[in-house]
Each structure stands twice: as structure tokens, then as C-alpha cells.
DSSP file (Angstrom, degrees, kcal/mol; ACC not computed):
  #  RESIDUE AA STRUCTURE BP1 BP2  ACC     N-H-->O    O-->H-N    N-H-->O    O-->H-N    TCO  KAPPA ALPHA  PHI   PSI    X-CA   Y-CA   Z-CA
    1    1 A Y     >        0   0    0      0, 0.0     4,-2.2     0, 0.0     5,-0.2   0.000 360.0 360.0 360.0 -28.1  -15.3   -5.0   21.3
    2    2 A Q  H  >  +     0   0    0      1,-0.2     4,-1.6     2,-0.2     5,-0.1   0.917 360.0  50.9 -59.1 -40.1  -17.9   -4.8   18.5
    3    3 A R  H  > S+     0   0    0      1,-0.2     4,-1.1     2,-0.2    -1,-0.2   0.866 108.9  50.7 -66.7 -35.6  -18.1   -1.1   19.1
    4    4 A R  H  4 S+     0   0    0      1,-0.2     3,-0.3     2,-0.2    -1,-0.2   0.897 106.7  55.1 -67.0 -40.1  -14.3   -0.7   18.9
    5    5 A V  H  < S+     0   0    0     -4,-2.2    -1,-0.2     1,-0.2    -2,-0.2   0.895 115.3  37.0 -60.6 -42.8  -14.2   -2.6   15.6
    6    6 A R  H  < S+     0   0    0     -4,-1.6     2,-0.9    -5,-0.2    -1,-0.2   0.588  88.3 104.1 -91.7 -10.1  -16.6   -0.3   13.9
    7    7 A D    ><  -     0   0    0     -4,-1.1     3,-1.7    -3,-0.3     8,-0.1  -0.615  51.7-166.2 -80.1 106.5  -15.6    3.0   15.4
    8    8 A L  T 3  S+     0   0    0     -2,-0.9    -1,-0.2     1,-0.3     4,-0.1   0.627  82.3  67.9 -67.4 -13.0  -13.6    4.8   12.7
    9    9 A K  T 3  S+     0   0    0      2,-0.1    -1,-0.3     3,-0.0    -2,-0.1   0.640  83.9  86.7 -81.0 -15.2  -12.3    7.4   15.2
   10   10 A I  S <  S-     0   0    0     -3,-1.7     5,-0.1    -6,-0.2     0, 0.0  -0.645  95.8 -97.7 -83.9 141.7  -10.2    4.7   16.9
   11   11 A P    >>  -     0   0    0      0, 0.0     4,-2.0     0, 0.0     3,-0.6  -0.228  31.2-115.1 -58.8 149.5   -6.8    4.1   15.4
   12   12 A D  H 3> S+     0   0    0      1,-0.2     4,-2.6     2,-0.2     5,-0.2   0.888 112.7  59.2 -52.0 -44.8   -6.5    1.2   13.0
   13   13 A E  H 3> S+     0   0    0      1,-0.2     4,-2.1     2,-0.2    -1,-0.2   0.881 107.7  45.0 -57.6 -42.0   -4.2   -0.8   15.3
   14   14 A Q  H <> S+     0   0    0     -3,-0.6     4,-2.0     2,-0.2    -1,-0.2   0.867 112.0  51.0 -71.8 -36.1   -6.7   -0.8   18.1
   15   15 A R  H  X S+     0   0    0     -4,-2.0     4,-2.0     2,-0.2    -2,-0.2   0.875 109.4  51.8 -68.9 -35.0   -9.6   -1.8   15.8
   16   16 A I  H  X S+     0   0    0     -4,-2.6     4,-2.3    -5,-0.2    -2,-0.2   0.914 109.1  50.7 -64.9 -43.5   -7.4   -4.7   14.4
   17   17 A Q  H  X S+     0   0    0     -4,-2.1     4,-2.5    -5,-0.2    -2,-0.2   0.884 108.6  51.4 -62.3 -36.1   -6.8   -5.9   18.0
   18   18 A A  H  X S+     0   0    0     -4,-2.0     4,-2.3     2,-0.2    -1,-0.2   0.904 109.4  49.9 -64.6 -40.6  -10.5   -5.8   18.7
   19   19 A A  H  X S+     0   0    0     -4,-2.0     4,-1.7     2,-0.2    -2,-0.2   0.886 110.9  50.7 -65.6 -38.0  -11.2   -7.8   15.6
   20   20 A F  H  X S+     0   0    0     -4,-2.3     4,-1.8     2,-0.2    -2,-0.2   0.942 110.1  49.3 -61.1 -48.7   -8.5  -10.3   16.7
   21   21 A I  H  X S+     0   0    0     -4,-2.5     4,-2.3     1,-0.2    -2,-0.2   0.884 109.6  51.7 -61.4 -40.7  -10.1  -10.6   20.2
   22   22 A L  H  X S+     0   0    0     -4,-2.3     4,-1.5     1,-0.2    -1,-0.2   0.855 107.3  52.8 -65.3 -34.0  -13.5  -11.2   18.8
   23   23 A S  H  X S+     0   0    0     -4,-1.7     4,-1.0     1,-0.2    -1,-0.2   0.856 109.7  48.9 -71.1 -30.9  -12.2  -13.9   16.6
   24   24 A V  H  < S+     0   0    0     -4,-1.8    -2,-0.2     2,-0.2     3,-0.2   0.886 107.3  54.8 -70.0 -39.8  -10.7  -15.6   19.7
   25   25 A I  H  < S+     0   0    0     -4,-2.3     7,-0.2     1,-0.2     8,-0.2   0.860 114.0  41.8 -60.9 -34.4  -14.0  -15.2   21.6
   26   26 A C  H >< S+     0   0    0     -4,-1.5     3,-1.4     6,-0.2     2,-0.4   0.687  87.3 112.4 -84.0 -20.0  -15.7  -17.1   18.7
   27   27 A S  T 3< S-     0   0    0     -4,-1.0    47,-0.1     1,-0.3     5,-0.1  -0.387 103.4 -29.7 -68.7 113.0  -13.0  -19.7   18.2
   28   28 A N  T 3  S+     0   0    0     -2,-0.4     2,-0.4    45,-0.2    -1,-0.3   0.822 111.9 113.9  52.9  36.3  -14.3  -23.2   19.3
   29   29 A C    <>  -     0   0    0     -3,-1.4     4,-2.7     1,-0.1     5,-0.2  -0.829  47.0-170.3-140.1  97.7  -16.6  -21.6   21.8
   30   30 A R  H  > S+     0   0    0     -2,-0.4     4,-3.0     1,-0.2     5,-0.3   0.905  90.5  52.3 -59.4 -43.6  -20.4  -21.9   21.1
   31   31 A P  H  > S+     0   0    0      0, 0.0     4,-2.5     0, 0.0    -1,-0.2   0.913 112.6  46.7 -60.5 -38.7  -21.4  -19.4   23.9
   32   32 A G  H  > S+     0   0    0     -7,-0.2     4,-2.4     2,-0.2    -2,-0.2   0.926 112.9  48.6 -65.6 -44.5  -19.0  -16.9   22.4
   33   33 A Q  H  X S+     0   0    0     -4,-2.7     4,-2.6    -7,-0.2     5,-0.2   0.941 113.7  47.0 -59.9 -49.2  -20.3  -17.6   18.9
   34   34 A S  H  X S+     0   0    0     -4,-3.0     4,-2.6     1,-0.2    -2,-0.2   0.915 111.9  49.4 -61.7 -44.5  -23.9  -17.2   20.0
   35   35 A A  H  X S+     0   0    0     -4,-2.5     4,-1.5    -5,-0.3    -1,-0.2   0.905 114.0  46.0 -63.6 -42.2  -23.2  -14.0   22.0
   36   36 A C  H  <>S+     0   0    0     -4,-2.4     5,-2.6     2,-0.2     6,-0.3   0.867 111.9  50.2 -69.7 -36.3  -21.4  -12.4   19.0
   37   37 A L  H ><5S+     0   0    0     -4,-2.6     3,-1.6     1,-0.2    -2,-0.2   0.926 111.9  48.9 -64.6 -44.1  -24.1  -13.5   16.6
   38   38 A N  H 3<5S+     0   0    0     -4,-2.6    -1,-0.2     1,-0.3    -2,-0.2   0.810 106.2  57.3 -64.5 -30.8  -26.7  -12.0   18.9
   39   39 A A  T 3<5S-     0   0    0     -4,-1.5    -1,-0.3    -5,-0.2    -2,-0.2   0.316 119.5-112.4 -83.9   7.6  -24.7   -8.8   19.1
   40   40 A R  T <>5 +     0   0    0     -3,-1.6     4,-2.3    -5,-0.1     3,-0.3   0.739  65.3 150.9  70.1  25.2  -24.9   -8.5   15.4
   41   41 A L  H  >< +     0   0    0     -5,-2.6     4,-2.9     1,-0.2     5,-0.3   0.870  69.2  58.9 -56.1 -37.8  -21.2   -9.2   14.8
   42   42 A L  H  > S+     0   0    0     -6,-0.3     4,-2.4     1,-0.2    -1,-0.2   0.941 108.8  43.8 -58.2 -47.5  -22.0  -10.7   11.3
   43   43 A N  H  > S+     0   0    0     -3,-0.3     4,-2.3     2,-0.2    -1,-0.2   0.893 113.3  51.5 -64.8 -41.7  -23.6   -7.4   10.2
   44   44 A I  H  X S+     0   0    0     -4,-2.3     4,-1.6     2,-0.2    -2,-0.2   0.928 112.4  45.7 -60.9 -47.3  -20.8   -5.3   11.7
   45   45 A C  H  X S+     0   0    0     -4,-2.9     4,-1.1     1,-0.2    -2,-0.2   0.924 112.9  49.9 -64.7 -44.4  -18.1   -7.3    9.9
   46   46 A L  H  X S+     0   0    0     -4,-2.4     4,-0.7    -5,-0.3     3,-0.5   0.888 108.6  51.9 -66.6 -36.1  -19.9   -7.3    6.6
   47   47 A S  H  < S+     0   0    0     -4,-2.3     3,-0.4     1,-0.2    -1,-0.2   0.849 106.8  54.1 -67.1 -30.1  -20.4   -3.6    6.7
   48   48 A L  H  < S+     0   0    0     -4,-1.6    -1,-0.2     1,-0.2    -2,-0.2   0.711 108.6  49.8 -75.2 -18.3  -16.7   -3.1    7.3
   49   49 A L  H  < S+     0   0    0     -4,-1.1    -1,-0.2    -3,-0.5    -2,-0.2   0.543  87.0 111.0 -93.2  -7.8  -16.0   -5.2    4.2
   50   50 A S  S  < S-     0   0    0     -4,-0.7    -3,-0.0    -3,-0.4    43,-0.0  -0.334  84.8 -90.9 -65.8 147.4  -18.4   -3.2    2.1
   51   51 A P        -     0   0    0      0, 0.0    -1,-0.1     0, 0.0    -2,-0.1  -0.310  46.5-143.9 -58.5 140.7  -16.9   -1.0   -0.7
   52   52 A K        -     0   0    0     -3,-0.1     5,-0.1     1,-0.1    -4,-0.0  -0.757  19.6 -98.6-106.5 151.7  -16.2    2.5    0.7
   53   53 A P    >>  -     0   0    0      0, 0.0     3,-1.8     0, 0.0     4,-0.8  -0.349  38.8-111.1 -62.2 152.0  -16.5    5.8   -1.1
   54   54 A E  G >4 S+     0   0    0      1,-0.3     3,-0.6     2,-0.2     4,-0.1   0.810 116.4  64.4 -57.9 -30.0  -13.2    7.1   -2.4
   55   55 A S  G 34 S+     0   0    0      1,-0.2    -1,-0.3     2,-0.1    -3,-0.0   0.800 101.6  49.1 -64.8 -27.4  -13.3    9.9    0.2
   56   56 A E  G <4 S-     0   0    0     -3,-1.8    -1,-0.2     1,-0.1    -2,-0.2   0.651 104.8-144.4 -86.5 -14.8  -13.1    7.4    3.0
   57   57 A G    <<  -     0   0    0     -4,-0.8     2,-0.2    -3,-0.6    -1,-0.1   0.019  31.8 -45.1  77.7 172.9  -10.1    5.6    1.5
   58   58 A E        -     0   0    0     -4,-0.1     2,-0.1     1,-0.1    -4,-0.0  -0.502  61.0-111.7 -76.0 141.5   -9.2    1.9    1.5
   59   59 A S        -     0   0    0     -2,-0.2    -1,-0.1     1,-0.1    -2,-0.0  -0.397  43.8 -88.1 -72.2 156.3   -9.5   -0.1    4.7
   60   60 A H    >>  -     0   0    0      1,-0.1     4,-2.2    -2,-0.1     3,-0.5  -0.405  33.2-130.3 -66.1 133.7   -6.3   -1.3    6.3
   61   61 A P  H 3> S+     0   0    0      0, 0.0     4,-2.2     0, 0.0    -1,-0.1   0.860 107.7  52.0 -57.5 -38.4   -5.2   -4.8    4.9
   62   62 A S  H 3> S+     0   0    0      1,-0.2     4,-2.4     2,-0.2     5,-0.2   0.823 108.0  53.2 -69.4 -29.2   -4.8   -6.3    8.4
   63   63 A M  H <> S+     0   0    0     -3,-0.5     4,-2.1     2,-0.2     5,-0.2   0.919 108.5  48.5 -70.8 -42.5   -8.2   -5.1    9.3
   64   64 A R  H  X S+     0   0    0     -4,-2.2     4,-2.2     2,-0.2    -2,-0.2   0.922 112.0  50.4 -59.0 -43.8   -9.7   -6.8    6.3
   65   65 A K  H  X S+     0   0    0     -4,-2.2     4,-2.3     1,-0.2    -2,-0.2   0.941 113.5  43.8 -59.2 -51.4   -7.8  -10.0    7.2
   66   66 A W  H  X S+     0   0    0     -4,-2.4     4,-1.9     2,-0.2    -1,-0.2   0.775 110.5  54.2 -73.1 -27.0   -9.0  -10.0   10.7
   67   67 A I  H  X S+     0   0    0     -4,-2.1     4,-2.2     2,-0.2    -1,-0.2   0.906 111.6  46.4 -67.5 -42.6  -12.6   -9.2    9.9
   68   68 A V  H  X S+     0   0    0     -4,-2.2     4,-2.3    -5,-0.2    -2,-0.2   0.913 112.6  48.7 -65.7 -42.4  -12.7  -12.1    7.5
   69   69 A L  H  X S+     0   0    0     -4,-2.3     4,-1.8     2,-0.2    -1,-0.2   0.853 108.9  54.8 -64.9 -35.4  -11.0  -14.4   10.1
   70   70 A C  H  X S+     0   0    0     -4,-1.9     4,-2.0     2,-0.2    -1,-0.2   0.919 107.4  49.6 -60.1 -44.9  -13.5  -13.2   12.6
   71   71 A L  H  X S+     0   0    0     -4,-2.2     4,-1.9     1,-0.2     5,-0.2   0.932 108.4  53.5 -58.9 -45.5  -16.3  -14.2   10.3
   72   72 A S  H  X S+     0   0    0     -4,-2.3     4,-0.9     1,-0.2    -1,-0.2   0.864 111.4  45.1 -60.3 -37.3  -14.8  -17.6    9.8
   73   73 A K  H  < S+     0   0    0     -4,-1.8    -1,-0.2     2,-0.2   -45,-0.2   0.793 108.1  59.0 -75.6 -29.7  -14.7  -18.2   13.5
   74   74 A L  H  < S+     0   0    0     -4,-2.0    -2,-0.2     1,-0.2    -1,-0.2   0.885 118.4  27.9 -66.6 -37.6  -18.2  -16.9   14.0
   75   75 A W  H >< S+     0   0    0     -4,-1.9     3,-2.1     6,-0.1     7,-0.2   0.504  85.6 125.4-103.9  -3.0  -19.8  -19.5   11.6
   76   76 A E  T 3< S-     0   0    0     -4,-0.9   -48,-0.1     1,-0.3    40,-0.1  -0.392  97.2 -15.1 -60.7 121.1  -17.3  -22.3   12.0
   77   77 A N  T 3  S+     0   0    0     38,-0.5     2,-0.5    41,-0.2    -1,-0.3   0.754 112.6 113.8  55.6  28.1  -19.3  -25.5   13.0
   78   78 A Y    X>  -     0   0    0     -3,-2.1     4,-1.8     1,-0.1     3,-0.5  -0.839  45.2-173.7-134.9  96.5  -22.3  -23.2   13.9
   79   79 A E  H 3> S+     0   0    0     -2,-0.5     4,-2.4     1,-0.3     5,-0.2   0.848  83.2  58.3 -63.0 -36.7  -25.2  -23.7   11.5
   80   80 A E  H 3> S+     0   0    0      1,-0.2     4,-1.9     2,-0.2    -1,-0.3   0.895 107.8  46.5 -62.1 -39.1  -27.3  -20.9   12.9
   81   81 A A  H <> S+     0   0    0     -3,-0.5     4,-2.3     2,-0.2    -1,-0.2   0.867 111.0  53.7 -70.8 -35.9  -24.5  -18.4   12.0
   82   82 A K  H  X S+     0   0    0     -4,-1.8     4,-2.0    -7,-0.2    -2,-0.2   0.884 108.2  49.1 -66.2 -36.8  -24.2  -19.9    8.6
   83   83 A L  H  X S+     0   0    0     -4,-2.4     4,-2.1     2,-0.2    -2,-0.2   0.906 111.2  49.8 -67.0 -41.6  -27.9  -19.5    8.0
   84   84 A A  H  X S+     0   0    0     -4,-1.9     4,-1.5    -5,-0.2    -2,-0.2   0.891 109.3  52.3 -60.8 -40.4  -27.6  -15.8    9.1
   85   85 A A  H  <>S+     0   0    0     -4,-2.3     5,-2.6     1,-0.2     6,-0.3   0.894 107.6  52.1 -63.7 -40.2  -24.6  -15.4    6.7
   86   86 A L  H ><5S+     0   0    0     -4,-2.0     3,-1.4     1,-0.2    -2,-0.2   0.923 107.4  51.8 -61.7 -43.9  -26.7  -16.8    3.9
   87   87 A R  H 3<5S+     0   0    0     -4,-2.1    -1,-0.2     1,-0.3    -2,-0.2   0.818 112.4  46.7 -61.7 -30.8  -29.5  -14.3    4.6
   88   88 A E  T 3<5S-     0   0    0     -4,-1.5    -1,-0.3    -5,-0.1    -2,-0.2   0.344 111.1-119.8 -94.7   6.5  -27.0  -11.5    4.5
   89   89 A Y  T <>5 +     0   0    0     -3,-1.4     4,-2.0    -4,-0.3    -3,-0.2   0.844  56.8 156.5  59.4  36.2  -25.3  -12.6    1.3
   90   90 A A  H  >< +     0   0    0     -5,-2.6     4,-2.7     1,-0.2     5,-0.2   0.845  65.9  53.8 -62.0 -37.5  -22.0  -12.9    3.1
   91   91 A I  H  > S+     0   0    0     -6,-0.3     4,-2.5     2,-0.2    -1,-0.2   0.929 109.0  48.8 -69.5 -40.4  -20.5  -15.4    0.7
   92   92 A E  H  > S+     0   0    0      1,-0.2     4,-0.7     2,-0.2    -1,-0.2   0.919 113.3  48.5 -61.3 -40.7  -21.2  -13.1   -2.3
   93   93 A R  H  < S+     0   0    0     -4,-2.0     3,-0.5     1,-0.2     4,-0.2   0.885 113.3  46.2 -66.6 -39.6  -19.6  -10.3   -0.3
   94   94 A L  H >< S+     0   0    0     -4,-2.7     3,-2.8     1,-0.2     4,-0.4   0.873  98.6  70.1 -71.5 -33.9  -16.5  -12.3    0.7
   95   95 A S  H >< S+     0   0    0     -4,-2.5     3,-1.4     1,-0.3    -1,-0.2   0.797  89.2  63.9 -57.2 -28.8  -16.0  -13.7   -2.8
   96   96 A G  G >< S+     0   0    0     -4,-0.7     3,-0.7    -3,-0.5    -1,-0.3   0.715  93.5  62.6 -65.6 -19.8  -15.0  -10.2   -3.9
   97   97 A L  G X  S+     0   0    0     -3,-2.8     3,-1.8    -4,-0.2    -1,-0.2   0.517  78.2  85.8 -83.2  -5.8  -12.0  -10.5   -1.6
   98   98 A L  G <  S+     0   0    0     -3,-1.4    -1,-0.2    -4,-0.4    -2,-0.1   0.702  95.1  43.5 -67.5 -16.8  -10.6  -13.4   -3.5
   99   99 A T  G <  S+     0   0    0     -3,-0.7    -1,-0.3    -4,-0.2    -2,-0.1   0.092  82.7 139.8-112.5  21.9   -8.9  -10.9   -5.8
  100  100 A D    <   -     0   0    0     -3,-1.8     6,-0.1     1,-0.1    -3,-0.1  -0.369  60.1-126.3 -60.3 145.4   -7.7   -8.6   -3.0
  101  101 A P  S    S+     0   0    0      0, 0.0    -1,-0.1     0, 0.0    -4,-0.0   0.659  91.4  80.0 -70.8 -13.9   -4.2   -7.3   -3.7
  102  102 A V  S >> S-     0   0    0      1,-0.1     4,-2.0   -41,-0.0     3,-0.6  -0.842  71.7-149.9 -99.8 123.5   -2.9   -8.5   -0.3
  103  103 A P  H 3> S+     0   0    0      0, 0.0     4,-2.7     0, 0.0     5,-0.2   0.839  95.9  56.7 -58.8 -37.1   -2.2  -12.3   -0.2
  104  104 A E  H 3> S+     0   0    0      2,-0.2     4,-2.2     1,-0.2     5,-0.1   0.853 106.7  49.5 -65.8 -33.5   -3.0  -12.6    3.5
  105  105 A V  H <> S+     0   0    0     -3,-0.6     4,-2.3     2,-0.2    -1,-0.2   0.930 111.9  48.9 -70.0 -45.6   -6.5  -11.2    2.9
  106  106 A R  H  X S+     0   0    0     -4,-2.0     4,-2.3     1,-0.2    -2,-0.2   0.925 112.4  48.2 -57.3 -45.6   -7.0  -13.7    0.0
  107  107 A A  H  X S+     0   0    0     -4,-2.7     4,-2.4     2,-0.2    -1,-0.2   0.906 110.8  49.6 -63.4 -43.8   -5.8  -16.6    2.2
  108  108 A A  H  X S+     0   0    0     -4,-2.2     4,-2.5     1,-0.2    -1,-0.2   0.882 110.3  53.0 -61.6 -37.7   -8.1  -15.5    5.0
  109  109 A T  H  X S+     0   0    0     -4,-2.3     4,-2.5     2,-0.2    -2,-0.2   0.921 108.4  48.4 -63.3 -46.2  -11.0  -15.4    2.5
  110  110 A V  H  X S+     0   0    0     -4,-2.3     4,-2.0     1,-0.2    -2,-0.2   0.908 112.5  49.4 -61.4 -42.7  -10.3  -18.9    1.3
  111  111 A Y  H  X S+     0   0    0     -4,-2.4     4,-2.3     2,-0.2    -2,-0.2   0.921 110.7  49.8 -63.0 -43.4  -10.2  -20.1    4.9
  112  112 A A  H  X S+     0   0    0     -4,-2.5     4,-1.9     1,-0.2    -2,-0.2   0.903 111.3  48.0 -60.9 -43.6  -13.5  -18.4    5.7
  113  113 A L  H  X S+     0   0    0     -4,-2.5     4,-2.0     1,-0.2    -1,-0.2   0.860 110.7  53.0 -68.1 -34.4  -15.2  -19.9    2.7
  114  114 A G  H  X S+     0   0    0     -4,-2.0     4,-2.3    -5,-0.2    -2,-0.2   0.909 108.9  48.1 -66.3 -42.8  -13.8  -23.3    3.7
  115  115 A T  H  < S+     0   0    0     -4,-2.3   -38,-0.5     1,-0.2    -2,-0.2   0.852 111.1  52.7 -67.8 -32.4  -15.2  -23.0    7.2
  116  116 A F  H  < S+     0   0    0     -4,-1.9    -2,-0.2    -5,-0.2    -1,-0.2   0.902 113.3  41.4 -67.3 -41.6  -18.5  -22.0    5.7
  117  117 A I  H  < S+     0   0    0     -4,-2.0    -2,-0.2    -5,-0.1    -1,-0.2   0.836  96.5  96.9 -75.1 -32.9  -18.7  -25.0    3.4
  118  118 A G  S  < S-     0   0    0     -4,-2.3     2,-0.3    -5,-0.2   -41,-0.2  -0.202  74.7-126.5 -59.9 146.5  -17.4  -27.4    6.1
  119  119 A R        -     0   0    0    -42,-0.1     2,-0.1   -43,-0.1    -1,-0.1  -0.708  22.7-115.8 -95.4 146.8  -20.0  -29.4    8.0
  120  120 A S    >   -     0   0    0     -2,-0.3     3,-1.0     3,-0.2    -1,-0.1  -0.401  19.3-118.7 -77.6 159.2  -20.1  -29.4   11.8
  121  121 A A  T 3  S+     0   0    0      1,-0.2    -1,-0.1    -2,-0.1    -2,-0.0   0.810 114.3  59.0 -63.1 -31.7  -19.5  -32.5   13.8
  122  122 A E  T 3  S+     0   0    0      1,-0.3    -1,-0.2   -45,-0.2    -3,-0.0   0.639 108.5  44.3 -78.1 -12.9  -23.0  -32.2   15.3
  123  123 A H    <         0   0    0     -3,-1.0    -1,-0.3     1,-0.1    -3,-0.2  -0.578 360.0 360.0-126.2  68.9  -24.6  -32.4   11.8
  124  124 A P              0   0    0      0, 0.0    -1,-0.1     0, 0.0    -3,-0.1   0.509 360.0 360.0 -64.8 360.0  -22.8  -35.3   10.0
């Protein structure tokens, strides 16, 4: 699914579905989170959120929303993913989406930042 998310030749709708599926794989599932982290999902998601040249156009709002939600599920209660996110400056990159023109993207960003700040039950 990681390949489908980043393949710009695939229609947006299919890429959005792949991002949704990846977020479900990571949701409350440590083996899923670990597999996705090892498959470089963090880097893939962050690259999709990077500013694009004007020639490539703006990314689809639903794609931005699901990429951000995917990130939130990747690092939710998973300290190793949070450390990887810090090394990749994920929080700084996400903070730019707090002013996104689409309310759903802003809400997803706030949720992702909240899951990043939240402490896991295994590290009280």
C-alpha cells in the first residue's frame, strides 16, 4: 500500500483509499505500526506533505487529511515512531498544516499533534 500512496500515476481516489488502509493497519496494532515504520511509511507520508512545485499542483485535500491521520496512527502510543518523527522534523512539517484552507485537514493535524504529545500506557 505504501507504493500505491506515493505513485502519482494512480488516481487520487485509489491513493486516498491506500492511505486509509495504512492508517487502519497502524491503528492500535503494534505489529502493524512496526511493519509500517520499517517500510519507511513515515518518510513516504512526510514527502507527500512537502510543498510541491506549482507545476505539480496542490495535493488533494482528502489525501492530505488521510496522510496526516496515517501519521497519527503510526506514532500513537509508539515511542520508537515518535523518535523517528522527531529525527525527520515531522512536527515542524505538520505545523504548517494548521493553517490549511480545509477544516478537515486542520482537524486531522490537531489530532496528529495530540497523539504525538500523548504518552503511551506502557511509559507512564
